[in-house]
SELOMAR-536818 format. One line per field, with one value per residue: x, y, z of N, C-alpha, C, CB in turn; residue number from 1. Coordinates in Angstrom, 2 decimals. Glycine has a CB too. Layout:
% residues N
n_east <- c(X / ...);
n_north <- c(Y / ...);
n_up <- c(Z / ...);
ca_east <- c(X / ...);
ca_north <- c(Y / ...);
ca_up <- c(Z / ...);
c_east <- c(X / ...);
c_north <- c(Y / ...);
c_up <- c(Z / ...);
cb_east <- c(X / ...);
cb_north <- c(Y / ...);
cb_up <- c(Z / ...);
i <- c(NUM / ...);
END
This chain:
% residues 132
n_east <- c(100.51 / 98.23 / 99.18 / 98.31 / 97.91 / 97.56 / 95.25 / 93.44 / 93.09 / 92.02 / 89.79 / 87.31 / 86.76 / 86.36 / 84.14 / 82.27 / 81.88 / 81.43 / 79.09 / 75.91 / 73.61 / 74.21 / 75.63 / 78.38 / 81.63 / 83.75 / 86.99 / 87.79 / 89.92 / 92.09 / 91.34 / 91.35 / 94.06 / 95.04 / 94.03 / 95.36 / 98.02 / 98.07 / 97.59 / 99.75 / 101.91 / 101.39 / 100.61 / 98.93 / 95.61 / 95.64 / 98.19 / 98.33 / 99.57 / 99.08 / 98.68 / 97.21 / 94.65 / 92.04 / 92.54 / 90.43 / 88.46 / 89.38 / 89.51 / 86.82 / 85.58 / 86.89 / 86.01 / 83.19 / 82.94 / 84.05 / 82.19 / 80.05 / 80.86 / 82.31 / 85.08 / 85.50 / 83.91 / 85.29 / 87.78 / 86.95 / 86.07 / 88.46 / 89.96 / 88.35 / 88.92 / 91.22 / 93.55 / 96.24 / 96.82 / 99.40 / 100.61 / 100.97 / 103.23 / 103.74 / 106.18 / 105.83 / 107.54 / 108.31 / 106.17 / 104.39 / 101.98 / 99.19 / 98.59 / 95.97 / 95.22 / 94.85 / 92.33 / 89.13 / 87.88 / 86.20 / 82.79 / 82.03 / 84.61 / 87.36 / 89.51 / 89.71 / 89.03 / 91.10 / 93.21 / 92.39 / 92.49 / 95.24 / 96.11 / 94.89 / 96.23 / 98.80 / 98.23 / 97.50 / 99.90 / 101.34 / 100.12 / 101.08 / 103.45 / 102.26 / 100.27 / 101.59);
n_north <- c(179.91 / 180.68 / 182.14 / 185.26 / 184.79 / 182.00 / 181.76 / 183.22 / 181.51 / 179.26 / 180.00 / 180.45 / 177.81 / 176.52 / 177.94 / 177.06 / 174.46 / 174.22 / 173.80 / 175.33 / 177.77 / 178.10 / 180.60 / 182.32 / 181.13 / 182.89 / 184.11 / 182.16 / 181.66 / 181.55 / 179.35 / 177.28 / 177.34 / 176.45 / 173.83 / 172.79 / 173.11 / 171.35 / 168.86 / 168.67 / 168.54 / 166.43 / 166.63 / 166.88 / 168.16 / 170.05 / 171.05 / 173.01 / 176.13 / 179.16 / 181.50 / 180.69 / 180.56 / 179.32 / 175.96 / 174.17 / 175.20 / 174.79 / 171.99 / 171.33 / 172.40 / 170.84 / 168.22 / 168.47 / 169.18 / 166.90 / 164.91 / 165.92 / 165.60 / 167.51 / 167.71 / 165.65 / 166.56 / 168.91 / 167.89 / 166.48 / 168.66 / 170.11 / 168.21 / 167.97 / 170.26 / 169.74 / 169.47 / 167.61 / 165.69 / 164.68 / 161.62 / 160.49 / 158.70 / 156.75 / 155.48 / 152.63 / 151.85 / 154.03 / 154.97 / 155.10 / 153.21 / 153.08 / 150.49 / 149.67 / 150.20 / 148.31 / 147.44 / 147.32 / 149.87 / 152.68 / 153.85 / 156.63 / 157.22 / 159.29 / 159.09 / 158.90 / 161.54 / 163.03 / 162.27 / 163.41 / 166.12 / 166.40 / 165.98 / 168.20 / 170.22 / 169.93 / 170.65 / 173.35 / 174.39 / 174.14 / 176.00 / 178.62 / 179.29 / 179.20 / 181.11 / 183.43);
n_up <- c(86.69 / 84.10 / 81.02 / 79.35 / 76.62 / 76.53 / 78.10 / 76.54 / 74.38 / 75.64 / 77.21 / 75.64 / 74.91 / 77.36 / 78.28 / 76.45 / 77.24 / 80.00 / 82.77 / 82.42 / 83.78 / 86.45 / 88.57 / 87.13 / 87.93 / 90.17 / 89.44 / 87.49 / 85.77 / 87.53 / 89.06 / 87.14 / 86.58 / 89.04 / 89.12 / 86.93 / 87.80 / 89.98 / 88.73 / 86.98 / 88.71 / 90.37 / 92.97 / 96.20 / 96.77 / 98.82 / 98.65 / 96.78 / 95.70 / 97.56 / 96.08 / 93.93 / 94.72 / 96.99 / 97.96 / 98.22 / 96.61 / 94.00 / 94.02 / 94.47 / 92.15 / 90.19 / 90.83 / 90.62 / 87.90 / 86.77 / 87.41 / 86.00 / 83.43 / 82.08 / 81.55 / 79.69 / 77.55 / 76.98 / 76.16 / 73.84 / 72.30 / 71.94 / 70.52 / 68.25 / 66.95 / 65.70 / 67.16 / 68.12 / 70.84 / 73.05 / 74.57 / 77.95 / 79.85 / 82.71 / 84.85 / 86.65 / 88.70 / 90.11 / 91.45 / 94.34 / 96.07 / 98.24 / 100.66 / 100.52 / 97.98 / 96.03 / 95.44 / 93.68 / 91.41 / 92.79 / 93.08 / 91.09 / 90.34 / 89.55 / 87.90 / 84.95 / 84.28 / 85.42 / 83.79 / 81.39 / 82.07 / 82.41 / 79.77 / 78.56 / 79.93 / 78.92 / 76.31 / 76.61 / 77.50 / 75.19 / 73.57 / 73.82 / 72.18 / 69.64 / 69.66 / 70.10);
ca_east <- c(99.40 / 98.11 / 99.51 / 97.17 / 97.71 / 97.00 / 93.88 / 92.61 / 92.76 / 91.31 / 88.54 / 86.10 / 86.51 / 85.79 / 82.78 / 81.39 / 81.70 / 81.07 / 77.64 / 75.21 / 72.51 / 74.71 / 76.39 / 79.74 / 82.56 / 84.73 / 88.38 / 87.85 / 91.29 / 92.93 / 90.92 / 91.87 / 95.51 / 95.27 / 93.79 / 96.48 / 99.23 / 97.96 / 97.71 / 101.09 / 102.88 / 101.03 / 100.52 / 97.60 / 94.87 / 96.06 / 99.52 / 98.22 / 100.06 / 98.04 / 98.41 / 96.26 / 93.33 / 91.83 / 92.67 / 89.14 / 87.68 / 89.86 / 89.11 / 85.38 / 85.28 / 87.37 / 85.13 / 81.87 / 83.05 / 84.30 / 80.92 / 79.15 / 81.40 / 82.86 / 86.44 / 85.37 / 83.42 / 86.37 / 88.74 / 86.35 / 86.07 / 89.84 / 90.35 / 87.59 / 89.56 / 92.42 / 94.73 / 96.67 / 97.40 / 100.33 / 100.33 / 101.87 / 103.47 / 104.33 / 106.88 / 105.25 / 108.51 / 108.52 / 104.90 / 104.02 / 100.55 / 98.78 / 98.33 / 94.58 / 94.96 / 94.73 / 90.92 / 88.45 / 87.56 / 85.01 / 81.78 / 82.39 / 86.05 / 87.69 / 90.77 / 89.72 / 89.00 / 92.43 / 94.00 / 91.97 / 93.02 / 96.68 / 96.24 / 94.54 / 97.30 / 99.87 / 97.77 / 97.57 / 101.32 / 101.80 / 99.45 / 101.79 / 104.25 / 101.40 / 99.46 / 102.45);
ca_north <- c(180.72 / 180.72 / 183.42 / 185.88 / 184.12 / 180.68 / 181.92 / 183.66 / 180.33 / 178.26 / 180.48 / 180.15 / 176.37 / 176.22 / 178.52 / 176.23 / 173.13 / 174.19 / 173.80 / 176.63 / 177.86 / 178.56 / 181.84 / 182.02 / 181.12 / 183.96 / 183.70 / 180.90 / 181.50 / 181.13 / 178.00 / 176.37 / 177.29 / 175.62 / 172.44 / 172.44 / 172.98 / 170.13 / 167.69 / 168.60 / 168.26 / 165.21 / 166.97 / 166.81 / 169.41 / 171.01 / 171.57 / 174.08 / 177.40 / 180.10 / 182.52 / 180.13 / 180.53 / 178.28 / 174.62 / 173.50 / 175.71 / 174.08 / 170.59 / 171.28 / 172.59 / 169.68 / 167.07 / 168.74 / 169.11 / 165.51 / 164.20 / 166.45 / 165.26 / 168.71 / 167.45 / 164.85 / 167.45 / 169.82 / 167.13 / 166.26 / 169.93 / 170.42 / 167.27 / 168.24 / 171.41 / 169.27 / 169.50 / 166.27 / 165.72 / 163.58 / 160.66 / 160.55 / 157.38 / 156.78 / 154.26 / 152.15 / 151.63 / 155.25 / 155.39 / 154.33 / 153.10 / 152.66 / 149.05 / 149.42 / 150.68 / 147.19 / 147.10 / 147.78 / 151.30 / 153.06 / 154.56 / 158.03 / 157.32 / 160.46 / 158.88 / 159.33 / 163.00 / 163.55 / 162.05 / 164.41 / 167.42 / 166.40 / 166.19 / 169.59 / 171.07 / 169.88 / 171.43 / 174.77 / 174.75 / 174.23 / 177.11 / 179.89 / 179.65 / 179.36 / 182.32 / 184.61);
ca_up <- c(86.20 / 82.65 / 80.40 / 78.68 / 75.33 / 76.80 / 78.57 / 75.41 / 73.58 / 76.43 / 77.80 / 74.87 / 74.94 / 78.68 / 78.34 / 75.62 / 77.85 / 81.42 / 83.02 / 82.40 / 84.74 / 87.74 / 88.48 / 86.68 / 89.06 / 90.24 / 89.30 / 86.75 / 85.27 / 88.66 / 89.44 / 86.12 / 86.80 / 90.22 / 88.72 / 86.03 / 88.62 / 90.78 / 87.87 / 86.40 / 89.76 / 91.08 / 94.39 / 96.79 / 96.61 / 99.84 / 98.33 / 95.77 / 96.26 / 97.99 / 95.06 / 92.97 / 95.34 / 97.99 / 97.40 / 98.22 / 95.49 / 92.81 / 94.17 / 94.31 / 90.72 / 89.44 / 91.09 / 90.03 / 86.45 / 86.40 / 87.50 / 84.97 / 82.11 / 81.43 / 81.05 / 78.49 / 76.49 / 76.65 / 75.37 / 72.53 / 71.58 / 71.55 / 69.48 / 67.04 / 66.29 / 65.03 / 68.03 / 68.52 / 72.18 / 73.27 / 75.64 / 79.09 / 80.41 / 84.04 / 85.21 / 87.90 / 89.76 / 90.87 / 92.02 / 95.52 / 96.29 / 99.57 / 100.68 / 100.20 / 96.62 / 95.10 / 95.24 / 92.46 / 91.37 / 93.54 / 92.32 / 90.94 / 90.18 / 88.75 / 87.22 / 83.54 / 84.19 / 85.71 / 82.59 / 80.41 / 82.49 / 82.11 / 78.33 / 78.29 / 80.47 / 77.93 / 75.17 / 76.96 / 77.54 / 73.81 / 72.87 / 73.94 / 71.00 / 68.46 / 69.77 / 70.24);
c_east <- c(99.41 / 98.47 / 98.26 / 96.87 / 97.10 / 95.54 / 92.95 / 92.22 / 91.89 / 89.94 / 87.30 / 85.75 / 85.87 / 84.36 / 81.80 / 81.04 / 81.20 / 79.58 / 77.06 / 74.14 / 72.95 / 75.45 / 77.81 / 80.72 / 83.52 / 86.12 / 88.51 / 89.26 / 92.21 / 92.61 / 91.45 / 93.39 / 95.84 / 95.08 / 94.93 / 97.76 / 99.21 / 98.17 / 99.10 / 102.14 / 102.57 / 100.90 / 99.09 / 96.91 / 95.36 / 97.43 / 99.50 / 98.70 / 98.92 / 97.71 / 97.48 / 94.86 / 93.20 / 91.84 / 91.32 / 88.27 / 88.08 / 89.40 / 87.61 / 84.98 / 85.70 / 86.40 / 83.75 / 81.91 / 83.32 / 83.00 / 79.94 / 79.66 / 82.01 / 84.23 / 86.41 / 84.90 / 84.51 / 87.43 / 88.21 / 86.37 / 87.46 / 90.28 / 89.61 / 88.16 / 90.91 / 93.68 / 95.05 / 97.36 / 98.29 / 99.88 / 101.36 / 102.01 / 104.16 / 105.00 / 106.39 / 106.25 / 108.71 / 107.24 / 104.57 / 102.51 / 100.29 / 98.44 / 96.88 / 94.23 / 94.77 / 93.28 / 90.37 / 88.15 / 86.25 / 84.02 / 82.16 / 83.88 / 86.39 / 88.96 / 90.74 / 89.72 / 90.36 / 93.34 / 93.67 / 92.52 / 94.52 / 96.91 / 95.94 / 95.62 / 98.47 / 99.50 / 97.92 / 99.03 / 101.86 / 101.16 / 100.29 / 102.62 / 103.37 / 100.65 / 100.32 / 102.78);
c_north <- c(180.72 / 182.10 / 183.98 / 185.18 / 182.74 / 180.80 / 182.37 / 182.49 / 179.34 / 178.72 / 180.20 / 178.66 / 175.96 / 176.73 / 177.68 / 174.91 / 173.15 / 174.28 / 175.21 / 176.62 / 178.29 / 179.87 / 181.51 / 182.08 / 182.31 / 183.35 / 182.34 / 180.63 / 180.99 / 179.70 / 176.98 / 176.25 / 176.40 / 174.14 / 171.95 / 172.23 / 171.66 / 168.88 / 167.55 / 168.19 / 166.99 / 165.42 / 166.75 / 168.16 / 170.46 / 171.62 / 172.68 / 175.39 / 178.38 / 181.14 / 182.00 / 179.97 / 179.41 / 176.89 / 173.94 / 173.95 / 174.99 / 172.62 / 170.43 / 171.44 / 171.37 / 168.50 / 167.28 / 168.61 / 167.69 / 164.72 / 164.66 / 166.15 / 166.44 / 168.42 / 166.62 / 165.70 / 168.41 / 169.12 / 166.88 / 167.52 / 170.29 / 169.50 / 167.51 / 169.44 / 171.03 / 169.31 / 168.07 / 166.37 / 164.50 / 162.68 / 160.83 / 159.14 / 157.53 / 155.43 / 153.82 / 151.92 / 152.86 / 155.75 / 154.49 / 154.34 / 152.65 / 151.17 / 148.71 / 149.81 / 149.56 / 146.83 / 147.65 / 149.28 / 151.56 / 153.76 / 156.04 / 158.25 / 158.44 / 160.28 / 159.27 / 160.84 / 163.61 / 163.38 / 163.10 / 165.77 / 167.49 / 166.62 / 167.64 / 170.54 / 171.08 / 170.69 / 172.92 / 175.23 / 174.90 / 175.38 / 178.38 / 180.21 / 179.90 / 180.67 / 183.58 / 185.21);
c_up <- c(84.68 / 82.14 / 79.73 / 77.36 / 75.53 / 77.22 / 77.44 / 74.52 / 74.33 / 76.92 / 76.96 / 74.86 / 76.26 / 78.77 / 77.53 / 76.31 / 79.28 / 81.62 / 83.03 / 83.50 / 86.12 / 87.52 / 88.01 / 87.85 / 89.01 / 90.06 / 88.59 / 86.24 / 86.35 / 89.08 / 88.44 / 86.26 / 87.99 / 89.88 / 87.84 / 86.84 / 89.39 / 89.92 / 87.24 / 87.45 / 90.54 / 92.58 / 94.90 / 96.59 / 97.60 / 99.58 / 97.29 / 96.39 / 96.53 / 96.93 / 93.96 / 93.57 / 96.36 / 97.34 / 97.26 / 97.05 / 94.20 / 92.86 / 93.92 / 92.85 / 89.91 / 89.60 / 90.47 / 88.52 / 85.97 / 86.40 / 86.43 / 83.55 / 81.37 / 80.83 / 79.77 / 77.31 / 76.04 / 75.80 / 73.97 / 71.68 / 71.09 / 70.41 / 68.18 / 66.27 / 65.69 / 65.87 / 68.44 / 69.87 / 72.36 / 74.40 / 76.74 / 79.64 / 81.75 / 84.29 / 86.59 / 89.01 / 90.61 / 91.53 / 93.20 / 95.67 / 97.72 / 99.55 / 100.35 / 98.77 / 95.62 / 94.80 / 93.94 / 92.56 / 92.12 / 92.62 / 92.26 / 90.79 / 89.20 / 87.92 / 85.74 / 83.39 / 84.49 / 84.49 / 81.54 / 80.79 / 82.20 / 80.62 / 77.96 / 78.79 / 79.51 / 76.70 / 75.43 / 76.98 / 76.12 / 73.03 / 72.81 / 72.69 / 69.77 / 68.48 / 69.82 / 68.90);
cb_east <- c(99.47 / 96.68 / 100.67 / 97.43 / 99.05 / 97.81 / 93.83 / 93.37 / 94.02 / 92.16 / 88.64 / 86.28 / 87.82 / 86.66 / 82.80 / 82.05 / 82.99 / 81.76 / 77.34 / 74.56 / 71.83 / 75.64 / 76.41 / 80.16 / 83.35 / 84.63 / 89.05 / 86.86 / 91.82 / 92.75 / 89.40 / 91.50 / 96.07 / 94.34 / 92.44 / 96.69 / 99.34 / 96.59 / 96.68 / 101.47 / 102.94 / 102.04 / 100.95 / 97.68 / 93.36 / 96.07 / 100.41 / 96.76 / 101.07 / 98.47 / 99.72 / 96.76 / 92.27 / 90.49 / 93.59 / 88.41 / 87.88 / 91.40 / 89.47 / 84.71 / 85.99 / 88.78 / 85.00 / 81.39 / 84.14 / 85.33 / 80.30 / 78.99 / 80.32 / 82.95 / 87.28 / 84.40 / 82.19 / 87.00 / 89.07 / 84.92 / 85.53 / 90.80 / 90.13 / 86.13 / 89.75 / 92.65 / 94.49 / 97.60 / 96.30 / 101.71 / 100.33 / 101.35 / 104.32 / 103.27 / 108.43 / 104.54 / 109.83 / 109.08 / 103.76 / 104.71 / 99.90 / 97.57 / 98.68 / 93.69 / 96.08 / 95.44 / 90.10 / 87.15 / 87.46 / 85.37 / 80.37 / 81.88 / 86.64 / 87.85 / 91.17 / 88.52 / 87.95 / 93.04 / 93.77 / 90.45 / 92.75 / 97.33 / 95.31 / 93.20 / 97.75 / 100.18 / 96.31 / 96.91 / 102.14 / 101.52 / 98.14 / 102.70 / 105.26 / 100.43 / 98.59 / 103.73);
cb_north <- c(182.17 / 180.33 / 183.28 / 187.36 / 183.99 / 179.96 / 182.94 / 184.72 / 179.66 / 177.87 / 181.96 / 180.62 / 175.59 / 176.83 / 179.97 / 175.96 / 172.40 / 175.32 / 173.12 / 176.90 / 176.55 / 177.49 / 182.60 / 183.00 / 179.82 / 184.73 / 183.64 / 180.93 / 182.83 / 182.09 / 177.90 / 176.87 / 178.71 / 176.03 / 172.31 / 173.55 / 174.17 / 170.06 / 167.74 / 169.96 / 169.41 / 164.15 / 168.44 / 166.45 / 169.17 / 170.34 / 170.44 / 174.21 / 178.05 / 180.80 / 182.99 / 178.78 / 180.40 / 178.52 / 173.76 / 173.74 / 177.23 / 174.16 / 170.06 / 172.36 / 173.84 / 169.28 / 166.83 / 170.15 / 170.05 / 164.86 / 164.40 / 167.96 / 164.67 / 169.86 / 166.74 / 163.68 / 168.24 / 170.40 / 165.79 / 165.75 / 171.04 / 170.27 / 165.86 / 168.50 / 172.55 / 170.06 / 170.41 / 165.63 / 165.76 / 164.12 / 159.20 / 161.54 / 156.52 / 157.09 / 154.47 / 150.89 / 151.21 / 156.33 / 155.34 / 154.90 / 152.12 / 153.50 / 148.49 / 150.17 / 151.55 / 145.99 / 147.60 / 146.98 / 151.80 / 153.97 / 154.37 / 158.82 / 155.97 / 161.66 / 157.44 / 158.75 / 163.56 / 162.83 / 160.63 / 164.45 / 167.65 / 165.08 / 165.25 / 169.93 / 170.57 / 168.43 / 171.09 / 175.04 / 173.68 / 172.95 / 177.42 / 179.86 / 178.55 / 178.22 / 182.25 / 184.24);
cb_up <- c(86.76 / 82.22 / 79.38 / 78.43 / 74.58 / 77.90 / 79.72 / 74.58 / 73.14 / 77.60 / 78.03 / 73.44 / 74.73 / 79.80 / 77.82 / 74.28 / 77.81 / 82.17 / 84.35 / 80.99 / 84.83 / 88.42 / 89.85 / 85.56 / 89.09 / 91.60 / 90.66 / 85.57 / 84.71 / 89.84 / 89.53 / 84.70 / 87.02 / 91.36 / 87.97 / 84.97 / 89.61 / 91.46 / 86.80 / 85.79 / 90.72 / 90.82 / 94.63 / 98.31 / 96.78 / 101.19 / 97.85 / 95.23 / 95.29 / 99.26 / 94.45 / 92.47 / 94.29 / 98.74 / 98.27 / 99.52 / 95.33 / 92.72 / 95.56 / 95.16 / 90.19 / 89.91 / 92.60 / 90.42 / 85.96 / 87.36 / 88.88 / 85.15 / 81.27 / 82.43 / 82.12 / 78.73 / 76.95 / 77.93 / 76.07 / 72.67 / 72.47 / 72.76 / 69.94 / 67.39 / 67.28 / 63.82 / 69.27 / 67.45 / 73.26 / 73.57 / 75.09 / 80.18 / 79.45 / 85.13 / 85.20 / 87.65 / 89.17 / 89.98 / 90.96 / 96.80 / 95.27 / 100.07 / 102.04 / 101.16 / 96.17 / 95.66 / 96.38 / 92.23 / 89.91 / 94.72 / 92.95 / 92.10 / 89.69 / 89.64 / 87.34 / 82.82 / 85.15 / 86.94 / 82.02 / 80.31 / 84.00 / 82.57 / 77.56 / 78.93 / 81.87 / 77.54 / 74.84 / 78.34 / 78.30 / 73.10 / 73.54 / 75.15 / 70.70 / 68.37 / 71.01 / 70.97);
i <- c(1 / 2 / 3 / 4 / 5 / 6 / 7 / 8 / 9 / 10 / 11 / 12 / 13 / 14 / 15 / 16 / 17 / 18 / 19 / 20 / 21 / 22 / 23 / 24 / 25 / 26 / 27 / 28 / 29 / 30 / 31 / 32 / 33 / 34 / 35 / 36 / 37 / 38 / 39 / 40 / 41 / 42 / 43 / 44 / 45 / 46 / 47 / 48 / 49 / 50 / 51 / 52 / 53 / 54 / 55 / 56 / 57 / 58 / 59 / 60 / 61 / 62 / 63 / 64 / 65 / 66 / 67 / 68 / 69 / 70 / 71 / 72 / 73 / 74 / 75 / 76 / 77 / 78 / 79 / 80 / 81 / 82 / 83 / 84 / 85 / 86 / 87 / 88 / 89 / 90 / 91 / 92 / 93 / 94 / 95 / 96 / 97 / 98 / 99 / 100 / 101 / 102 / 103 / 104 / 105 / 106 / 107 / 108 / 109 / 110 / 111 / 112 / 113 / 114 / 115 / 116 / 117 / 118 / 119 / 120 / 121 / 122 / 123 / 124 / 125 / 126 / 127 / 128 / 129 / 130 / 131 / 132);
END
């Protein structure tokens, strides 16, 4: 779960980037925490702990925001404020892929958005000492 200091720094950025016109989502903080947990742990959506809300709600928000370009806008906003985000490297020897994973990317591929969420999660984790 995001701390109060982390959420205070992240909430205005999310509000500036998320789609307008729809009713504001209930428990946005909890949903963002669930998305962050899933991306940091590399787990499936269904593995999200129950205290972070329903897994399908986090998955639905992530996918909708990815298709709407929210994660890209959020990353641009964070970077425009002078925050340098680090890179994450994965060793391919420890990652298993399904035998059908060798094909081309499908339409609506969300991989770039997942990378952006991981970068933002690292940023949020680094906010706590600065805001305290």
